[in-house]
All heavy atoms as an XYZ file, in Angstrom:
1018
protein
N      54.277     -6.082    188.198
C      53.997     -5.512    186.887
C      54.950     -6.159    185.893
O      56.130     -6.315    186.165
C      54.208     -4.005    186.926
C      53.975     -3.354    185.608
S      54.139     -1.566    185.597
C      53.502     -1.090    187.157
N      54.447     -6.486    184.731
C      55.280     -7.182    183.754
C      56.331     -6.248    183.161
O      56.125     -5.042    183.021
C      54.415     -7.774    182.652
O      54.068     -6.794    181.704
N      57.438     -6.851    182.796
C      58.522     -6.101    182.159
C      58.054     -5.521    180.832
O      58.453     -4.416    180.455
C      59.728     -7.035    181.926
O      60.101     -7.594    183.185
C      60.899     -6.310    181.335
N      57.190     -6.241    180.134
C      56.674     -5.770    178.842
C      55.917     -4.451    179.003
O      56.095     -3.518    178.215
C      55.758     -6.822    178.233
C      55.174     -6.401    176.904
C      54.201     -7.433    176.353
O      54.159     -8.571    176.847
O      53.475     -7.076    175.418
N      55.095     -4.348    180.035
C      54.333     -3.114    180.279
C      55.278     -1.969    180.603
O      55.144     -0.857    180.081
C      53.289     -3.315    181.396
C      52.159     -4.215    180.882
C      52.752     -1.981    181.903
C      51.139     -4.601    181.929
N      56.259     -2.224    181.454
C      57.223     -1.180    181.813
C      57.945     -0.683    180.564
O      58.082      0.525    180.353
C      58.220     -1.705    182.863
C      59.352     -0.712    183.084
C      57.508     -1.996    184.176
N      58.369     -1.597    179.706
C      59.074     -1.199    178.471
C      58.161     -0.417    177.532
O      58.582      0.564    176.923
C      59.633     -2.422    177.772
C      60.833     -2.992    178.486
C      61.446     -4.139    177.708
N      62.543     -4.700    178.458
C      62.834     -5.985    178.472
N      62.129     -6.838    177.766
N      63.850     -6.422    179.182
N      56.915     -0.842    177.404
C      55.969     -0.115    176.547
C      55.794      1.323    177.023
O      55.823      2.265    176.230
C      54.610     -0.804    176.531
C      54.383     -1.883    175.500
C      53.042     -2.570    175.738
C      54.438     -1.326    174.099
N      55.609      1.488    178.323
C      55.393      2.834    178.860
C      56.664      3.671    178.746
O      56.594      4.867    178.463
C      54.865      2.770    180.312
C      54.805      4.140    180.940
C      53.493      2.121    180.331
N      57.826      3.060    178.922
C      59.078      3.799    178.728
C      59.196      4.295    177.290
O      59.603      5.424    177.056
C      60.280      2.915    179.074
C      60.486      2.717    180.558
C      61.592      1.714    180.874
O      62.171      1.103    179.941
O      61.873      1.539    182.062
N      58.818      3.459    176.327
C      58.876      3.865    174.921
C      57.819      4.918    174.601
O      58.042      5.798    173.776
C      58.711      2.653    174.013
C      59.936      1.751    174.015
C      59.808      0.466    173.241
N      58.988      0.499    172.069
C      58.238     -0.534    171.664
N      58.218     -1.658    172.344
N      57.520     -0.447    170.567
N      56.661      4.828    175.253
C      55.573      5.771    174.988
C      55.746      7.092    175.729
O      55.186      8.107    175.316
C      54.233      5.141    175.371
N      56.509      7.103    176.812
C      56.645      8.291    177.664
C      56.920      9.590    176.929
O      56.200     10.585    177.113
N      57.946      9.660    176.072
C      58.207     10.920    175.353
C      57.038     11.343    174.465
O      56.744     12.533    174.349
C      59.451     10.599    174.518
C      60.112      9.462    175.233
C      58.988      8.659    175.831
N      56.351     10.389    173.873
C      55.192     10.722    173.026
C      54.063     11.291    173.868
O      53.391     12.243    173.465
C      54.698      9.479    172.293
S      55.919      8.765    171.177
N      53.839     10.700    175.044
C      52.778     11.180    175.930
C      53.057     12.610    176.368
O      52.181     13.474    176.324
C      52.650     10.268    177.155
C      52.317      8.807    176.883
C      52.395      8.009    178.178
C      50.955      8.664    176.242
N      54.299     12.851    176.791
C      54.679     14.185    177.260
C      54.534     15.216    176.144
O      54.017     16.312    176.360
C      56.135     14.159    177.775
O      56.227     13.195    178.828
C      56.564     15.514    178.280
N      54.968     14.860    174.941
C      54.870     15.779    173.811
C      53.416     16.056    173.454
O      53.038     17.197    173.171
C      55.624     15.218    172.589
O      56.988     14.994    172.964
C      55.578     16.189    171.423
N      52.588     15.021    173.478
C      51.162     15.200    173.150
C      50.484     16.117    174.144
O      49.736     17.023    173.764
C      50.455     13.851    173.112
N      50.738     15.905    175.424
C      50.115     16.750    176.445
C      50.635     18.176    176.331
O      49.873     19.132    176.461
C      50.354     16.159    177.855
C      49.937     17.130    178.934
C      49.602     14.844    178.006
N      51.929     18.327    176.026
C      52.480     19.669    175.838
C      51.875     20.379    174.640
O      51.615     21.581    174.675
N      51.630     19.637    173.567
C      51.085     20.239    172.345
C      49.590     20.487    172.434
O      49.088     21.493    171.946
C      51.381     19.343    171.141
N      48.858     19.552    173.030
C      47.402     19.615    173.021
C      46.776     20.009    174.356
O      45.613     20.376    174.400
C      46.821     18.256    172.624
C      47.128     17.833    171.216
C      47.867     16.692    170.963
C      46.662     18.568    170.130
C      48.135     16.284    169.670
C      46.930     18.167    168.832
C      47.668     17.029    168.614
O      47.922     16.630    167.338
N      47.513     19.859    175.446
C      46.931     20.134    176.764
C      45.782     19.193    177.036
O      45.786     18.044    176.618
N      44.769     19.683    177.714
C      43.641     18.832    178.094
C      42.737     18.488    176.919
O      41.862     17.635    177.059
C      42.818     19.454    179.249
C      43.648     19.550    180.505
C      42.279     20.810    178.862
N      42.958     19.083    175.747
C      42.159     18.728    174.566
C      42.749     17.529    173.835
O      42.289     17.186    172.751
C      42.034     19.917    173.585
O      43.329     20.217    173.058
C      41.423     21.136    174.257
N      43.728     16.863    174.441
C      44.407     15.741    173.805
C      43.442     14.622    173.401
O      43.685     13.914    172.436
C      45.540     15.202    174.711
C      44.989     14.481    175.914
C      46.492     14.324    173.933
N      42.316     14.487    174.084
C      41.367     13.417    173.777
C      40.418     13.776    172.635
O      39.850     12.902    172.014
C      40.539     13.055    175.006
C      41.384     12.548    176.137
C      41.477     13.256    177.317
C      42.089     11.357    176.029
C      42.261     12.799    178.360
C      42.873     10.892    177.064
C      42.959     11.611    178.235
N      40.253     15.063    172.365
C      39.252     15.480    171.396
C      39.825     16.166    170.167
O      39.145     16.251    169.156
C      38.247     16.447    172.047
O      38.960     17.565    172.580
C      37.472     15.761    173.149
N      41.025     16.640    170.234
C      41.598     17.399    169.122
C      41.922     16.490    167.944
O      42.464     15.420    168.095
C      42.870     18.098    169.588
C      43.487     18.914    168.488
C      44.103     20.144    169.009
N      44.770     20.814    167.918
C      45.631     21.757    168.082
N      45.951     22.135    169.284
N      46.182     22.332    167.059
N      41.618     16.958    166.767
C      41.923     16.206    165.548
C      43.414     16.283    165.257
O      44.076     17.256    165.597
C      41.137     16.784    164.378
N      43.921     15.267    164.608
C      45.324     15.241    164.236
C      45.593     16.372    163.252
O      44.810     16.621    162.355
C      45.646     13.889    163.608
C      47.111     13.621    163.488
C      47.388     12.164    163.197
O      46.646     11.306    163.681
O      48.350     11.917    162.481
N      46.697     17.053    163.418
C      47.029     18.185    162.575
C      48.384     17.962    161.923
O      49.322     17.512    162.562
C      47.085     19.455    163.437
O      47.692     20.503    162.740
N      48.490     18.289    160.653
C      49.767     18.149    159.957
C      50.808     19.097    160.539
O      52.003     18.876    160.393
C      49.574     18.433    158.474
N      50.353     20.148    161.216
C      51.285     21.117    161.781
C      51.958     20.617    163.053
O      52.960     21.160    163.475
C      50.553     22.423    162.079
N      51.408     19.578    163.668
C      51.988     19.041    164.893
C      52.826     17.836    164.520
O      52.420     17.014    163.716
C      50.877     18.646    165.898
C      51.471     18.065    167.159
C      50.028     19.863    166.230
N      54.008     17.714    165.115
C      54.913     16.645    164.690
C      54.393     15.252    165.011
O      53.451     15.064    165.772
C      56.317     16.870    165.250
C      56.447     16.549    166.731
O      55.515     15.978    167.314
O      57.503     16.859    167.294
N      55.019     14.273    164.422
C      54.580     12.879    164.542
C      54.588     12.395    165.977
O      53.762     11.582    166.363
C      55.465     11.995    163.670
N      55.496     12.871    166.799
C      55.562     12.418    168.183
C      54.325     12.852    168.957
O      53.729     12.057    169.677
C      56.830     12.960    168.883
O      57.968     12.541    168.124
C      56.945     12.442    170.289
N      53.920     14.098    168.801
C      52.722     14.570    169.507
C      51.488     13.826    169.018
O      50.634     13.440    169.811
C      52.545     16.075    169.328
N      51.392     13.610    167.729
C      50.232     12.888    167.202
C      50.223     11.441    167.657
O      49.169     10.888    167.965
C      50.189     12.985    165.680
C      49.704     14.346    165.228
O      48.856     14.957    165.862
N      50.259     14.831    164.143
N      51.387     10.811    167.726
C      51.461      9.442    168.234
C      51.043      9.404    169.701
O      50.267      8.542    170.115
C      52.868      8.874    168.053
C      53.105      7.474    168.626
C      52.121      6.466    168.048
C      54.544      7.056    168.381
N      51.529     10.332    170.477
C      51.140     10.399    171.888
C      49.645     10.608    172.052
O      49.011     10.000    172.919
N      49.076     11.453    171.199
C      47.631     11.687    171.246
C      46.882     10.406    170.929
O      45.921     10.049    171.597
C      47.232     12.790    170.263
C      45.741     13.149    170.340
C      45.285     13.955    169.137
N      45.501     13.280    167.885
C      44.727     12.282    167.404
N      43.698     11.861    168.100
N      44.986     11.718    166.261
N      47.341      9.682    169.906
C      46.673      8.429    169.545
C      46.798      7.388    170.661
O      45.856      6.644    170.926
C      47.241      7.886    168.226
C      46.820      8.735    167.032
C      47.103      8.104    165.679
N      48.337      7.369    165.557
C      49.510      7.878    165.151
N      49.595      9.171    164.871
N      50.566      7.115    165.039
N      47.951      7.346    171.317
C      48.133      6.418    172.445
C      47.159      6.762    173.561
O      46.456      5.895    174.085
C      49.588      6.450    172.952
C      50.522      5.817    171.916
C      49.709      5.748    174.305
C      51.994      6.059    172.204
N      47.113      8.037    173.939
C      46.204      8.444    175.018
C      44.751      8.199    174.640
O      43.940      7.794    175.466
C      46.440      9.912    175.385
C      47.713     10.159    176.184
C      48.025     11.641    176.252
C      47.605      9.557    177.575
N      44.424      8.426    173.386
C      43.046      8.182    172.935
C      42.700      6.695    173.022
O      41.595      6.323    173.432
C      42.876      8.693    171.493
C      41.458      8.620    170.996
C      40.593      9.567    171.789
N      39.257      9.037    171.855
C      38.192      9.754    172.134
N      38.307     11.031    172.405
N      37.021      9.214    172.185
N      43.650      5.828    172.668
C      43.423      4.385    172.759
C      43.209      3.971    174.213
O      42.318      3.160    174.520
C      44.599      3.618    172.155
N      44.001      4.539    175.110
C      43.835      4.235    176.539
C      42.470      4.745    176.997
O      41.712      4.027    177.655
C      44.978      4.865    177.377
C      44.708      4.720    178.868
C      46.317      4.234    176.999
N      42.132      5.973    176.639
C      40.850      6.586    177.008
C      39.671      5.726    176.558
O      38.742      5.478    177.321
C      40.768      7.971    176.379
C      39.448      8.663    176.508
C      38.410      8.623    175.637
C      39.022      9.499    177.579
N      37.370      9.395    176.082
C      37.723      9.945    177.276
C      39.625      9.929    178.756
C      37.014     10.790    178.118
C      38.923     10.779    179.584
C      37.633     11.192    179.269
N      39.719      5.277    175.310
C      38.616      4.507    174.742
C      38.374      3.186    175.466
O      37.269      2.659    175.441
C      38.864      4.227    173.253
C      38.698      5.467    172.397
O      38.106      6.459    172.865
O      39.176      5.434    171.243
N      39.395      2.649    176.111
C      39.282      1.347    176.770
C      39.040      1.460    178.280
O      38.922      0.447    178.957
C      40.532      0.521    176.512
C      40.634      0.085    175.054
C      41.963     -0.601    174.831
N      42.055     -1.184    173.521
C      41.881     -2.477    173.270
N      41.578     -3.306    174.236
N      42.008     -2.930    172.043
N      38.981      2.670    178.804
C      38.788      2.861    180.249
C      37.305      3.007    180.560
O      36.525      3.509    179.747
C      39.528      4.117    180.740
C      41.018      4.120    180.494
C      41.748      2.983    181.153
N      41.798      3.233    182.583
C      41.982      2.297    183.504
N      42.129      1.053    183.161
N      42.016      2.612    184.766
N      36.945      2.619    181.780
C      35.584      2.867    182.242
C      35.501      4.316    182.723
O      36.483      5.069    182.646
C      35.181      1.873    183.344
C      36.061      1.967    184.593
O      36.808      2.958    184.779
O      35.995      1.031    185.401
N      34.334      4.719    183.201
C      34.135      6.126    183.597
C      35.150      6.564    184.657
O      35.745      7.635    184.550
C      32.710      6.333    184.112
C      32.371      7.777    184.405
C      32.455      8.692    183.187
O      32.139      8.241    182.077
O      32.831      9.866    183.341
N      35.367      5.744    185.667
C      36.323      6.092    186.724
C      37.736      6.208    186.152
O      38.477      7.134    186.474
C      36.288      5.045    187.829
C      37.261      5.344    188.939
C      37.130      4.346    190.066
N      38.134      4.594    191.053
C      38.829      3.652    191.652
N      38.589      2.382    191.389
N      39.730      3.952    192.541
N      38.109      5.260    185.295
C      39.433      5.296    184.675
C      39.626      6.523    183.818
O      40.715      7.113    183.781
N      38.573      6.936    183.125
C      38.656      8.142    182.294
C      38.843      9.393    183.152
O      39.621     10.284    182.801
C      37.411      8.283    181.433
C      37.375      7.305    180.293
C      36.121      7.439    179.468
N      36.184      6.535    178.329
C      35.283      6.478    177.382
N      34.232      7.282    177.411
N      35.418      5.626    176.383
N      38.135      9.449    184.264
C      38.282     10.599    185.170
C      39.715     10.669    185.686
O      40.328     11.744    185.709
C      37.265     10.501    186.335
C      37.590     11.499    187.435
C      35.848     10.714    185.818
N      40.272      9.525    186.083
C      41.648      9.490    186.597
C      42.656      9.863    185.510
O      43.597     10.614    185.762
C      41.953      8.105    187.166
C      41.172      7.807    188.428
C      41.276      6.355    188.867
O      41.840      5.516    188.107
O      40.800      6.046    189.974
N      42.452      9.346    184.301
C      43.357      9.657    183.192
C      43.277     11.135    182.831
O      44.296     11.797    182.631
C      43.020      8.783    181.980
C      43.897      8.974    180.745
C      45.364      8.662    181.050
C      43.392      8.093    179.607
N      42.068     11.668    182.772
C      41.900     13.086    182.454
C      42.559     13.974    183.509
O      43.189     14.975    183.168
C      40.421     13.425    182.324
C      40.185     14.826    181.818
C      38.720     15.113    181.526
O      37.851     14.313    181.933
O      38.464     16.134    180.891
N      42.445     13.597    184.776
C      43.092     14.373    185.849
C      44.613     14.342    185.692
O      45.283     15.366    185.858
C      42.678     13.833    187.211
N      45.153     13.185    185.342
C      46.603     13.077    185.151
C      47.055     13.914    183.956
O      48.095     14.579    184.012
C      46.997     11.613    184.965
N      46.282     13.918    182.886
C      46.606     14.737    181.716
C      46.541     16.215    182.088
O      47.419     16.999    181.736
C      45.665     14.415    180.533
C      45.753     15.486    179.448
C      45.984     13.050    179.959
N      45.505     16.610    182.812
C      45.359     18.016    183.216
C      46.560     18.453    184.059
O      47.142     19.515    183.829
C      44.064     18.217    183.996
C      43.787     19.683    184.318
C      42.465     19.906    185.053
N      41.345     19.230    184.412
C      40.739     18.140    184.889
N      41.130     17.593    186.016
N      39.713     17.596    184.250
N      46.945     17.628    185.033
C      48.090     17.971    185.881
C      49.373     18.092    185.063
O      50.161     19.023    185.256
C      48.280     16.924    186.981
C      47.185     16.964    188.026
O      46.423     17.961    188.087
O      47.077     15.980    188.799
N      49.587     17.160    184.129
C      50.789     17.195    183.304
C      50.781     18.409    182.368
O      51.825     19.016    182.125
C      50.918     15.903    182.507
N      49.611     18.781    181.871
C      49.503     19.941    180.974
C      49.735     21.246    181.728
O      50.353     22.171    181.204
C      48.135     19.964    180.302
N      49.254     21.311    182.971
C      49.402     22.533    183.761
C      50.823     22.719    184.285
O      51.221     23.843    184.585
C      48.414     22.520    184.925
C      46.975     22.706    184.481
C      45.965     22.537    185.612
O      46.371     22.219    186.753
O      44.762     22.698    185.336
N      51.572     21.630    184.407
C      52.937     21.707    184.929
C      53.854     20.842    184.064
O      54.292     19.769    184.486
C      52.965     21.254    186.381
N      54.141     21.281    182.835
C      54.896     20.446    181.905
C      56.305     20.081    182.370
O      56.856     19.087    181.923
C      54.934     21.264    180.616
C      54.536     22.640    180.991
C      53.757     22.558    182.254
N      56.877     20.843    183.263
C      58.226     20.540    183.756
C      58.203     19.681    185.023
O      59.254     19.332    185.541
C      58.979     21.851    184.037
C      59.127     22.755    182.810
C      59.893     22.075    181.673
O      60.857     21.349    181.943
O      59.492     22.266    180.513
N      57.027     19.340    185.509
C      56.889     18.571    186.748
C      57.030     17.074    186.451
O      56.139     16.456    185.865
C      55.531     18.867    187.383
C      55.346     18.192    188.733
O      56.141     17.305    189.094
O      54.389     18.564    189.434
N      58.159     16.505    186.851
C      58.422     15.088    186.601
C      57.395     14.198    187.301
O      57.044     13.126    186.789
C      59.834     14.724    187.058
N      56.885     14.633    188.450
C      55.886     13.841    189.162
C      54.571     13.784    188.386
O      53.906     12.749    188.360
C      55.630     14.415    190.558
C      56.831     14.246    191.473
O      57.625     13.307    191.247
O      56.981     15.052    192.419
N      54.197     14.883    187.758
C      52.962     14.897    186.957
C      53.113     13.975    185.749
O      52.192     13.222    185.419
C      52.633     16.326    186.519
N      54.267     14.007    185.103
C      54.510     13.106    183.970
C      54.503     11.655    184.433
O      53.956     10.777    183.749
C      55.837     13.451    183.298
N      55.071     11.393    185.603
C      55.093     10.028    186.144
C      53.680      9.555    186.477
O      53.337      8.388    186.241
C      55.982      9.963    187.379
N      52.845     10.442    186.997
C      51.463     10.071    187.314
C      50.697      9.710    186.043
O      49.892      8.780    186.036
C      50.763     11.212    188.058
N      50.971     10.420    184.958
C      50.338     10.100    183.678
C      50.794      8.722    183.195
O      49.983      7.904    182.767
C      50.660     11.181    182.647
C      50.115     10.952    181.238
C      48.604     10.788    181.252
C      50.538     12.102    180.338
N      52.090      8.469    183.294
C      52.594      7.148    182.888
C      51.989      6.048    183.756
O      51.674      4.962    183.257
C      54.124      7.121    182.947
C      54.774      7.969    181.853
C      56.275      7.733    181.752
N      56.980      7.901    183.009
C      57.464      9.058    183.451
N      57.330     10.151    182.731
N      58.101      9.113    184.603
N      51.778      6.320    185.029
C      51.151      5.334    185.922
C      49.734      5.007    185.463
O      49.300      3.859    185.537
C      51.127      5.840    187.366
C      52.445      5.694    188.082
C      52.859      4.248    188.225
O      53.682      3.754    187.455
N      52.300      3.554    189.165
N      49.002      5.999    185.004
C      47.648      5.756    184.500
C      47.688      4.844    183.274
O      46.853      3.955    183.132
C      46.957      7.074    184.158
C      46.549      7.882    185.360
C      45.545      7.133    186.215
O      44.610      6.515    185.727
N      45.751      7.177    187.514
N      48.669      5.062    182.412
C      48.806      4.221    181.230
C      49.200      2.805    181.647
O      48.647      1.825    181.138
C      49.818      4.831    180.230
C      50.085      3.884    179.071
C      49.306      6.173    179.720
N      50.099      2.682    182.600
C      50.483      1.353    183.100
C      49.280      0.613    183.669
O      49.103     -0.580    183.417
C      51.562      1.474    184.178
C      52.935      1.777    183.654
C      53.919      1.866    184.812
C      55.279      2.312    184.347
N      56.222      2.469    185.473
N      48.473      1.304    184.438
C      47.280      0.678    185.026
C      46.366      0.140    183.924
O      45.888     -0.990    183.984
C      46.533      1.676    185.901
C      45.270      1.075    186.537
C      44.591      2.027    187.508
N      45.472      2.229    188.642
C      45.790      3.419    189.153
N      45.287      4.522    188.629
N      46.592      3.527    190.179
N      46.158      0.959    182.907
C      45.297      0.533    181.798
C      45.895     -0.678    181.080
O      45.170     -1.608    180.708
C      45.101      1.694    180.819
N      47.196     -0.690    180.898
C      47.857     -1.812    180.228
C      47.760     -3.096    181.049
O      47.556     -4.175    180.487
C      49.326     -1.472    179.950
C      49.566     -0.420    178.874
C      51.006      0.063    178.905
C      49.209     -0.966    177.503
N      47.896     -2.981    182.363
C      47.771     -4.167    183.228
C      46.372     -4.755    183.161
O      46.195     -5.963    183.250
C      48.099     -3.808    184.682
C      49.569     -3.721    184.976
C      49.842     -3.681    186.471
N      49.067     -2.697    187.202
C      49.460     -1.449    187.457
N      50.623     -1.024    187.033
N      48.689     -0.633    188.139
N      45.380     -3.893    183.011
C      43.986     -4.337    183.033
C      43.462     -4.789    181.675
O      42.394     -5.368    181.595
C      43.106     -3.207    183.588
C      43.408     -2.882    185.039
C      42.696     -1.635    185.542
O      41.936     -1.006    184.772
O      42.918     -1.284    186.714
N      44.212     -4.523    180.605
C      43.704     -4.823    179.268
C      44.850     -5.298    178.365
O      45.584     -4.487    177.805
C      43.056     -3.562    178.686
C      42.327     -3.801    177.386
O      42.678     -4.737    176.645
O      41.406     -3.018    177.095
N      44.983     -6.616    178.231
C      46.064     -7.184    177.416
C      45.949     -6.751    175.959
O      46.961     -6.571    175.274
C      46.055     -8.704    177.519
N      44.753     -6.565    175.469
C      44.567     -6.117    174.085
C      45.143     -4.729    173.862
O      45.649     -4.421    172.782
N      45.069     -3.896    174.880
C      45.628     -2.545    174.784
C      47.143     -2.620    174.634
O      47.727     -1.856    173.866
C      45.234     -1.715    176.001
C      45.753     -0.282    176.044
C      45.266      0.513    174.849
C      45.330      0.388    177.341
N      47.780     -3.526    175.356
C      49.238     -3.685    175.235
C      49.614     -3.996    173.798
O      50.554     -3.414    173.253
C      49.736     -4.814    176.149
O      49.626     -4.450    177.485
N      48.906     -4.912    173.181
C      49.190     -5.280    171.794
C      48.960     -4.089    170.861
O      49.752     -3.844    169.940
C      48.330     -6.468    171.376
N      47.898     -3.332    171.102
C      47.588     -2.166    170.266
C      48.685     -1.112    170.367
O      49.142     -0.568    169.353
C      46.244     -1.583    170.675
C      45.771     -0.452    169.805
C      44.394      0.080    170.196
O      43.656     -0.604    170.928
O      44.058      1.186    169.748
N      49.135     -0.817    171.584
C      50.187      0.172    171.767
C      51.509     -0.304    171.181
O      52.239      0.484    170.584
C      50.359      0.522    173.248
C      49.610      1.758    173.715
C      48.132      1.680    173.443
C      49.896      2.036    175.162
N      51.803     -1.575    171.325
C      53.046     -2.115    170.758
C      53.062     -1.937    169.243
O      54.110     -1.646    168.655
C      53.205     -3.580    171.134
N      51.905     -2.084    168.607
C      51.827     -1.892    167.150
C      51.999     -0.415    166.780
O      52.513     -0.099    165.703
C      50.500     -2.415    166.610
C      50.421     -3.918    166.532
C      49.180     -4.386    165.785
N      47.924     -3.903    166.344
C      47.236     -4.519    167.313
N      47.688     -5.643    167.824
N      46.105     -4.018    167.745
N      51.559      0.485    167.626
C      51.665      1.916    167.339
C      53.093      2.426    167.458
O      53.508      3.294    166.681
C      50.815      2.725    168.331
C      49.359      2.703    168.107
S      48.628      3.825    169.337
C      46.935      3.340    169.243
N      53.812      1.920    168.447
C      55.138      2.449    168.763
C      56.207      1.863    167.860
O      56.141      0.687    167.503
C      55.492      2.130    170.218
C      54.692      2.883    171.259
C      54.862      2.240    172.629
C      55.145      4.337    171.301
N      57.217      2.672    167.519
C      58.338      2.110    166.777
C      59.027      1.057    167.641
O      59.032      1.175    168.874
C      59.260      3.302    166.520
C      58.671      4.472    167.203
C      57.370      4.075    167.815
N      59.592      0.056    167.019
C      60.302     -0.982    167.764
C      61.487     -0.364    168.489
O      62.077      0.614    168.020
C      60.771     -2.072    166.816
N      61.836     -0.930    169.640
C      62.989     -0.444    170.392
C      64.218     -0.466    169.487
O      64.480     -1.460    168.825
C      63.213     -1.303    171.622
N      64.931      0.628    169.432
C      66.117      0.722    168.602
C      65.840      1.078    167.153
O      66.760      1.288    166.376
N      64.566      1.150    166.768
C      64.206      1.491    165.398
C      64.541      2.949    165.118
O      64.356      3.818    165.957
C      62.704      1.260    165.190
C      62.230      1.489    163.778
C      60.744      1.175    163.632
O      60.293      0.164    164.193
O      60.047      1.951    162.980
N      65.014      3.213    163.932
C      65.364      4.572    163.543
C      64.097      5.404    163.355
O      63.124      4.943    162.771
C      66.149      4.570    162.215
O      67.324      3.790    162.402
C      66.519      5.968    161.788
N      64.132      6.615    163.880
C      63.029      7.549    163.703
C      63.536      8.679    162.819
O      64.539      9.310    163.126
C      62.548      8.114    165.065
C      61.486      9.171    164.856
C      62.054      7.001    165.957
N      62.859      8.926    161.711
C      63.239     10.003    160.814
C      62.454     11.252    161.161
O      61.241     11.197    161.312
C      62.962      9.625    159.357
C      63.827      8.484    158.896
O      65.009      8.441    159.217
N      63.257      7.562    158.156
N      63.175     12.359    161.286
C      62.553     13.643    161.570
C      62.943     14.586    160.452
O      64.123     14.733    160.144
C      63.032     14.202    162.940
C      62.393     15.544    163.215
C      62.738     13.215    164.049
N      61.959     15.229    159.842
C      62.216     16.114    158.713
C      61.641     17.491    159.011
O      60.544     17.597    159.548
C      61.550     15.562    157.434
O      62.020     14.244    157.209
C      61.867     16.434    156.241
N      62.376     18.501    158.661
C      61.889     19.872    158.806
C      62.257     20.634    157.546
O      63.289     20.372    156.936
C      62.509     20.537    160.024
N      61.411     21.562    157.161
C      61.736     22.373    156.000
C      61.207     23.772    156.226
O      60.287     23.985    156.986
C      61.129     21.764    154.737
O      59.733     21.751    154.829
N      61.819     24.705    155.569
C      61.375     26.080    155.686
C      62.253     26.883    156.619
O      63.015     26.356    157.414
N      62.111     28.186    156.484
C      62.882     29.103    157.302
C      62.573     28.887    158.777
O      61.417     28.756    159.167
C      62.526     30.542    156.894
C      63.381     31.587    157.567
C      63.027     32.997    157.110
O      62.512     33.145    155.983
O      63.262     33.921    157.879
N      63.605     28.798    159.572
C      63.519     28.649    161.027
C      62.924     27.320    161.486
O      62.505     27.190    162.621
C      62.730     29.792    161.649
C      63.366     31.133    161.436
C      62.607     32.194    162.175
N      63.209     33.471    161.907
C      62.562     34.599    161.910
N      61.292     34.613    162.196
N      63.172     35.719    161.670
N      62.849     26.347    160.627
C      62.307     25.061    161.052
C      63.335     24.336    161.916
O      64.526     24.543    161.794
C      61.905     24.213    159.852
O      62.980     24.060    158.978
N      62.826     23.514    162.805
C      63.655     22.779    163.751
C      63.297     21.314    163.631
O      62.124     20.956    163.609
C      63.391     23.264    165.198
C      64.191     22.456    166.184
C      63.706     24.742    165.326
N      64.305     20.460    163.578
C      64.061     19.018    163.533
C      64.994     18.346    164.526
O      66.189     18.612    164.536
C      64.287     18.470    162.137
N      64.444     17.514    165.366
C      65.246     16.772    166.341
C      64.408     15.645    166.898
O      63.181     15.701    166.860
C      65.694     17.693    167.472
N      65.072     14.619    167.392
C      64.337     13.525    168.013
C      63.717     14.005    169.322
O      62.601     13.677    169.644
C      65.259     12.337    168.257
C      64.539     11.131    168.787
C      65.450      9.946    168.877
C      64.692      8.769    169.448
N      65.558      7.609    169.593
N      64.451     14.791    170.080
C      63.946     15.328    171.341
C      64.317     16.799    171.431
O      65.462     17.156    171.179
C      64.568     14.586    172.540
O      64.300     13.199    172.407
C      64.001     15.098    173.848
N      63.348     17.633    171.788
C      63.593     19.064    171.947
C      63.000     19.487    173.290
O      61.839     19.222    173.562
C      62.926     19.899    170.830
C      63.513     19.545    169.471
C      63.076     21.390    171.110
C      62.837     20.245    168.320
N      63.810     20.130    174.109
C      63.294     20.681    175.358
C      62.507     21.940    175.060
O      61.312     22.019    175.239
N      63.177     22.962    174.555
C      62.544     24.217    174.172
C      63.159     24.677    172.863
O      64.372     24.692    172.725
C      62.778     25.311    175.242
O      62.268     24.860    176.481
C      62.127     26.613    174.846
N      62.322     25.040    171.919
C      62.802     25.582    170.648
C      62.020     26.845    170.352
O      60.801     26.831    170.351
C      62.610     24.567    169.525
N      62.725     27.933    170.136
C      62.089     29.210    169.815
C      62.578     29.613    168.440
O      63.775     29.705    168.203
C      62.449     30.290    170.853
C      61.832     31.617    170.472
C      62.007     29.859    172.234
N      61.652     29.854    167.517
C      62.049     30.202    166.155
C      61.515     31.560    165.719
O      61.729     31.949    164.583
C      61.558     29.120    165.173
O      60.132     29.063    165.237
C      62.167     27.776    165.481
N      60.834     32.257    166.591
C      60.254     33.539    166.221
C      61.124     34.722    166.614
O      62.023     34.617    167.426
N      60.861     35.855    165.987
C      61.557     37.095    166.315
C      61.043     37.636    167.639
O      59.887     37.493    167.991
C      61.321     38.141    165.226
C      61.984     37.775    163.917
O      63.000     37.081    163.949
O      61.457     38.181    162.867
N      61.927     38.300    168.355
C      61.579     38.995    169.597
C      60.898     38.076    170.613
O      60.040     38.511    171.370
C      60.686     40.197    169.301
C      61.338     41.155    168.342
O      62.532     41.463    168.491
N      60.594     41.608    167.353
N      61.279     36.826    170.642
C      60.696     35.891    171.597
C      61.370     36.038    172.945
O      62.563     36.315    173.033
C      60.848     34.448    171.112
N      60.595     35.889    173.995
C      61.120     35.950    175.344
C      60.795     34.624    176.031
O      59.654     34.182    176.011
C      60.465     37.093    176.143
O      60.709     38.307    175.445
C      61.026     37.165    177.535
N      61.815     34.031    176.630
C      61.594     32.778    177.361
C      61.651     33.106    178.829
O      62.623     33.677    179.317
C      62.669     31.728    177.005
C      62.619     31.438    175.520
C      62.478     30.481    177.833
C      63.723     30.515    175.036
N      60.588     32.744    179.541
C      60.533     32.992    180.973
C      60.650     31.654    181.696
O      59.982     30.699    181.316
C      59.240     33.681    181.345
C      59.106     35.051    180.717
C      57.820     35.700    181.098
C      57.718     37.057    180.412
N      56.472     37.722    180.695
N      61.482     31.594    182.744
C      61.632     30.324    183.465
C      60.376     29.929    184.208
O      59.508     30.640    184.479
C      62.767     30.579    184.420
C      62.979     32.047    184.468
C      62.298     32.634    183.274
C-alpha cells in the first residue's frame, strides 16, 4: 500500500469518526447542516465521495463498516475497519486519492474552530462534551 494512501487515511480518520458519530448510518444521505461542525461535514463528504465511486459490493462493505462504527463508537476495531474500506477504495481509484487530498487540509495546516453562544464548545478534538443541564453520562 502506498505511503500516500496511508497518510490520506490518517488525515481523514478523525473526520470519518466524527461524521459517523454525528450522522450514524444516514451519513450517505443526510444533507449538510450548519448545526454540525466542519469536521463531521468533511467526514460525510469524504464518505460520500468514496460511496459514489464504489460498485455495489463495495457500497455494501462500506455501509456495513459505517454501521458497525456507528453502533460502537468507542470500538477502535470498528473505526479501523472503516478506515480499511477507505484505503481499499483509494487503492482501486487514483482519482479518488486526488479528490480526497483536495478536500483535506494540508498536513500541518492550521484548523480554525469557532464557537459562540452560551455553553458552546470549540476544540480541534473532543471526546465527550456535555453542555446541557441535568445531563447524565453513562459509560
